[in-house]
C-alpha positions in Angstrom: 1.4 -29.5 3.5 1.6 -25.9 3.6 1.7 -24.0 0.1 5.7 -22.9 -0.4 6.1 -19.8 -2.2 9.4 -20.6 -3.2 8.4 -23.0 -5.7 7.9 -20.2 -8.3 11.6 -20.4 -9.1 11.3 -23.9 -9.6 8.4 -23.0 -12.1 10.5 -20.4 -13.7 13.1 -22.7 -14.3 11.3 -25.6 -15.7 9.3 -23.2 -18.1 12.8 -22.3 -19.3 13.6 -25.7 -20.4 11.0 -24.9 -23.1 12.9 -21.4 -23.9 10.2 -19.1 -21.8 11.7 -16.8 -19.5 10.1 -14.5 -17.1 8.4 -11.4 -19.1 9.1 -9.2 -16.2 12.7 -9.1 -14.1 12.6 -11.0 -11.4 14.6 -8.6 -9.3 11.6 -6.1 -8.6 14.2 -3.2 -8.2 14.6 -3.4 -11.7 11.2 -2.6 -12.4 11.0 1.4 -11.8 13.8 2.0 -14.5 11.8 0.0 -17.3 8.5 1.8 -16.1 10.5 4.9 -16.9 11.7 4.2 -20.7 8.1 2.9 -21.4 5.9 5.5 -20.0 5.1 9.3 -20.7 7.2 11.6 -17.9 3.8 12.7 -16.4 2.7 9.2 -15.5 5.9 7.9 -14.4 7.0 11.0 -12.4 3.6 10.7 -10.8 4.2 7.3 -9.2 7.9 7.7 -9.1 8.2 11.0 -7.8 8.8 12.7 -4.4 8.6 15.4 -1.9 11.2 17.8 -2.5 14.5 16.5 -3.7 13.6 13.1 -3.0 15.6 12.7 0.1 12.9 10.9 2.1 12.4 8.1 -0.7 16.2 7.6 -0.7 16.1 7.8 3.3 13.5 5.0 3.3 15.6 2.8 1.2 19.1 3.5 3.0 17.2 2.6 6.1 16.3 -0.4 5.2 19.5 -1.7 3.3 21.7 -0.4 6.2 20.0 -3.3 8.5 21.4 -6.4 7.9 19.9 -10.1 8.4 21.9 -12.5 10.3 21.1 -16.1 9.1 20.9 -18.7 11.6 21.7 -22.4 10.7 20.5 -25.9 11.3 17.1 -25.2 12.1 14.1 -27.1 10.6 13.0 -25.2 7.9 11.6 -28.2 5.5 7.8 -27.3 6.1 6.9 -23.4 6.1 4.0 -21.5 6.6 4.1 -17.6 6.0 0.1 -17.4 7.2 -0.1 -14.5 9.6 -3.7 -12.9 11.5 -3.6 -9.2 11.0 -6.8 -7.5 12.5 -8.6 -10.6 12.8 -8.2 -11.7 9.4 -6.3 -14.6 8.4 -3.7 -13.8 5.6 -1.6 -16.2 3.1 1.4 -14.3 3.7 2.2 -11.0 5.8 1.7 -8.8 2.6 -1.3 -6.6 1.2 -1.5 -4.3 -2.0 -1.0 -0.6 -0.8 -3.6 2.1 -1.9 -2.6 3.9 -5.2 -4.7 6.1 -6.7 -5.1 6.9 -10.4 -3.9 3.6 -11.6 -5.4 4.5 -14.9 -2.6 6.8 -16.1 -0.3 3.3 -15.7 -2.4 0.9 -17.6 -5.9 1.0 -18.9 -7.2 -1.9 -16.8 -6.3 0.1 -14.0 -7.5 -0.8 -10.3 -9.6 -4.2 -11.2 -6.3 -5.6 -12.6 -4.5 -5.3 -9.4 -7.4 -6.4 -7.5 -7.7 -9.6 -9.5 -4.1 -10.5 -9.1 -4.2 -10.0 -5.4 -7.5 -12.1 -5.0 -5.7 -14.7 -6.7 -3.3 -15.2 -4.2 -5.7 -14.3 -1.3 -3.3 -10.8 -0.5 -5.4 -8.1 0.5 -6.1 -5.4 -1.9 -6.3 -2.0 -0.5 -8.6 0.5 -2.7 -7.5 4.0 -3.1 -10.6 6.7 -2.4 -8.8 8.5 -5.7 -9.1 5.1 -7.8 -9.9 5.4 -11.3 -12.7 3.1 -11.1 -15.8 3.1 -8.6 -15.6 1.1 -5.6 -18.3 -1.4 -6.5 -16.7 -2.4 -9.9 -13.5 -3.0 -7.9 -15.5 -5.3 -5.3 -17.0 -7.1 -8.4 -13.6 -7.8 -10.1 -12.5 -9.3 -6.6 -15.5 -11.7 -5.8 -15.5 -12.6 -2.1 -11.6 -12.1 -1.8 -10.0 -10.0 1.1 -10.3 -6.2 0.4 -9.7 -3.0 2.6 -10.9 0.6 1.8 -8.4 3.5 2.2 -10.3 6.9 2.8 -9.0 10.5 2.1 -11.0 12.2 4.6 -13.2 14.6 3.1 -13.8 18.2 4.3 -17.7 17.0 3.5 -19.1 14.7 6.2 -22.1 13.6 4.0 -19.3 12.6 1.3 -17.3 10.5 4.0 -20.4 9.0 5.0 -21.5 7.7 1.7 -17.7 6.5 1.3 -17.8 4.5 3.9 -21.6 3.0 3.3 -20.5 2.2 -0.1 -17.5 0.3 0.9 -19.1 -1.6 3.4 -21.9 -2.5 1.1 -19.5 -3.7 -1.3 -17.6 -5.8 0.8 -14.8 -4.0 2.1 -13.8 -5.0 5.8 -10.9 -2.9 7.0 -11.0 0.9 7.0 -7.5 2.7 6.3 -7.4 6.4 6.8 -4.4 8.1 5.3 -3.7 10.9 7.8 -0.6 12.5 6.1 -2.2 14.1 3.2 -4.2 17.0 4.3 -2.5 18.6 1.3 -0.3 18.0 -1.5 3.5 18.1 -0.9 5.7 20.1 -3.0 6.7 17.6 -5.8 8.9 18.8 -8.4 8.3 16.1 -11.0 4.5 16.7 -10.9 5.3 20.3 -10.9 7.6 20.8 -13.6 5.1 18.8 -16.0 2.1 20.7 -14.5 0.9 17.5 -14.2 -2.0 16.5 -11.7 -4.6 13.9 -13.4 -7.4 15.0 -11.1 -7.7 18.4 -12.8 -8.8 16.2 -16.0 -11.2 14.2 -13.9 -9.1 11.2 -13.5 -8.8 9.4 -10.2 -12.1 10.8 -9.2 -14.4 8.1 -10.1 -15.6 7.1 -6.7 -16.4 11.1 -6.1 -18.1 11.2 -9.6 -20.4 8.2 -8.9 -21.2 9.3 -5.4 -24.8 10.5 -4.6 -23.7 12.8 -1.9 -21.0 14.7 -4.1 -23.5 14.8 -7.1 -25.9 16.3 -4.8 -23.5 19.4 -4.4 -23.3 20.1 -8.1 -25.8 21.6 -10.2 -25.2 19.4 -13.2 -23.6 16.1 -13.7 -19.8 15.8 -14.3 -20.3 14.8 -17.9 -22.2 18.1 -18.4 -19.8 20.6 -16.6 -16.5 18.5 -15.9 -14.6 22.0 -14.4 -17.6 22.5 -11.7 -17.0 18.8 -10.7 -13.3 19.1 -10.7 -13.6 22.2 -8.7 -15.7 20.8 -6.2 -13.6 17.7 -5.8 -10.6 20.0 -5.3 -12.6 21.6 -2.6 -13.5 18.9 -0.4 -10.9 15.9 -1.1 -8.9 16.7 2.3 -9.2 18.5 5.4 -6.1 20.0 6.8 -8.7 21.1 9.7 -9.0 17.5 11.1 -7.8 16.3 14.8 -7.7 13.5 17.1 -11.1 13.9 18.5 -12.9 13.7 14.6 -11.8 9.9 14.8 -15.3 9.6 16.6 -17.2 10.3 13.8 -15.3 7.4 11.8 -15.7 5.0 14.8 -19.5 5.9 14.6 -19.9 5.2 10.9 -17.4 2.1 10.5 -18.1 -1.1 12.5 -15.0 -2.9 11.2 -11.4 -2.4 11.8 -9.9 1.3 11.3 -6.2 1.5 11.0 -4.7 4.9 10.7 -1.9 5.0 7.8 0.9 7.7 8.1 1.9 7.6 11.7 5.5 7.8 12.4 5.9 9.2 16.4 5.2 6.7 19.3 3.1 9.5 20.8 0.9 9.4 17.5 0.7 5.5 17.9 -0.6 6.1 21.4 -3.2 8.4 20.6 -4.4 6.1 17.9 -4.8 3.2 20.4 -6.6 5.6 23.0 -9.2 7.0 20.0 -10.2 2.9 19.8 -8.3 2.0 16.6 -7.4 -1.2 15.3 -4.0 -0.6 13.8 -1.5 1.6 12.4 0.8 1.8 9.4 3.8 3.2 10.2 4.9 5.1 6.7 5.5 8.4 5.2 3.6 7.7 1.9 6.9 6.6 0.2 8.5 9.8 0.6 5.8 11.8 -1.0 4.6 14.0 1.2 7.4 15.4 3.8 10.6 16.3 2.2 13.5 15.4 5.1 11.1 13.3 6.9 12.3 10.5 9.2 12.7 7.2 7.1 9.6 4.8 7.8 11.9 1.9 8.8 13.6 3.9 11.6 10.3 5.0 13.0 9.1 1.3 13.1 10.8 0.2 16.1 9.5 2.8 18.3 6.1 2.6 17.4 6.0 -1.0 17.6 7.4 -0.8 21.3 4.7 1.9 22.0 1.8 0.2 20.7 2.6 -3.4 19.2 0.7 -5.3 22.3 -2.7 -2.7 21.6 -2.7 -2.5 17.8 -1.8 -4.3 14.7 1.2 -2.6 13.5 1.6 -2.6 9.8 4.6 -0.8 7.6 5.1 0.5 4.2 7.6 3.3 2.5 10.4 1.6 0.6 9.6 -2.0 0.5 11.0 -3.6 -2.9 12.2 -7.2 -2.1 11.4 -10.1 -0.1 14.4 -9.2 2.2 12.9 -5.7 3.1 9.6 -7.8 4.3 12.0 -9.9 6.7 13.3 -6.8 8.0 10.3 -4.8 8.8 9.1 -8.2 10.4 12.3 -7.9 12.3 11.8 -4.4 13.4 8.0 -4.8 14.6 5.7 -5.0 11.7 2.9 -7.4 11.5 2.7 -7.1 7.9 3.6 -4.9 4.8 1.9 -2.8 2.2 3.5 -2.9 -1.1 3.5 0.2 -3.2 5.4 1.1 -6.1 6.6 -2.3 -7.4 3.2 -3.7 -8.2 2.4 -0.3 -9.7 5.1 -0.9 -12.3 4.1 -4.4 -12.7 0.8 -3.0 -13.5 2.1 -0.5 -16.0 4.4 -2.9 -17.8 2.3 -6.0 -18.3 -1.3 -5.4 -16.9 -2.6 -8.0 -14.6 0.1 -10.6 -15.0 2.4 -8.1 -14.1 1.2 -7.2 -10.5 0.9 -10.8 -10.7 4.4 -11.3 -11.4 5.4 -8.9 -8.6 3.3 -10.6 -5.9 4.8 -14.3 -7.0 8.3 -12.7 -6.9 8.1 -11.3 -3.7 6.5 -14.0 -1.8 8.7 -16.7 -3.6 12.1 -14.1 -2.3 10.3 -13.9 1.1 10.0 -17.5 1.6 13.5 -18.1 0.7 15.1 -15.4 2.7 13.0 -16.7 5.9 14.0 -20.3 5.5 17.9 -19.5 4.5 17.7 -17.2 7.7 16.6 -20.1 9.8 12.9 -19.2 10.2 9.7 -21.4 9.3 7.3 -18.6 9.9 7.5 -14.8 10.1 6.3 -15.1 13.9 10.0 -16.2 14.8 11.6 -13.2 13.3 13.0 -10.2 15.8 15.5 -7.5 16.6 17.9 -10.4 17.2 17.8 -11.5 13.8 19.2 -8.0 12.6 22.8 -7.0 12.6 23.5 -3.9 14.9 22.9 -0.5 12.9 26.3 0.4 12.0 24.9 3.9 11.7 
């Protein structure tokens, strides 16, 4: 019998018979408020903050909330299977944990805690280039579980090549290339606190342990941290990259490559023409372009343009199980979940991330079933109400 993620609710109710209630809210939209109260303004602002006045982040939520699910009745949903195949990989559900850097500012257990929680449920963990923990240590924490590597595409080709070699050697199977951050956006919450962790050598673990990066330093980072930070800032991203540069990545990575940050159908077509394997329709959770189109509004056009050629994934604004259903209906094969699991980590370490994954997948399972779907594959645009906007 297929595993039913929805059974988590009965586990919670049964635990309640002995007086035990969940340590964190089961409404995942409440986690941000809790994190705001428990964390310092620098760390929480770094995760919760957005570009400009936050209009893009608000638009992401509004675009999902505006679309309404139309439940169908008397369909057999007794046995359900949320598993999907993405990029040739069988996944237990259409979910991966999105790459979020610098997790040590949220909890001392940082990326390994999130990675272990993901591994326990078979959910892919996407490790950020800007992690607080080196690639190899995160891989070790995950055993043989599915893991993907997110690349911030450096100005230094040797550092980029070294990152790809290390990720491959550590068992990362999919390369997720973030395109929307060739420079940091204007982020008032960070600016008002003058808070940028990288300046203190936080979120630089992959660079400060990389032989190609270290080869460009006169002294090791521990002996001259300022020089190491300046080298990091000088090569972190490259606003000069263009489509032909993708050939370098294709040459040095033999697994699937996914481009993250695609919002325009023509860019999605460029990705397919360049031999990429997937795209993530994403505006970086509203963190990069103030006034940007909402990711969910961009998703249908991208899915129509390349859904038959590429795996179309989605992030930006996902908070609940019904958000995942809506993303699937709009054309996504799977979603990447970001901020909620980071708040779970901040509030309760690995247990907090585990809680977030189980809540989200239980709610997804129930929302699908109560809407008349036994698998994600049967969800489509006909299952959403016409956009009143």
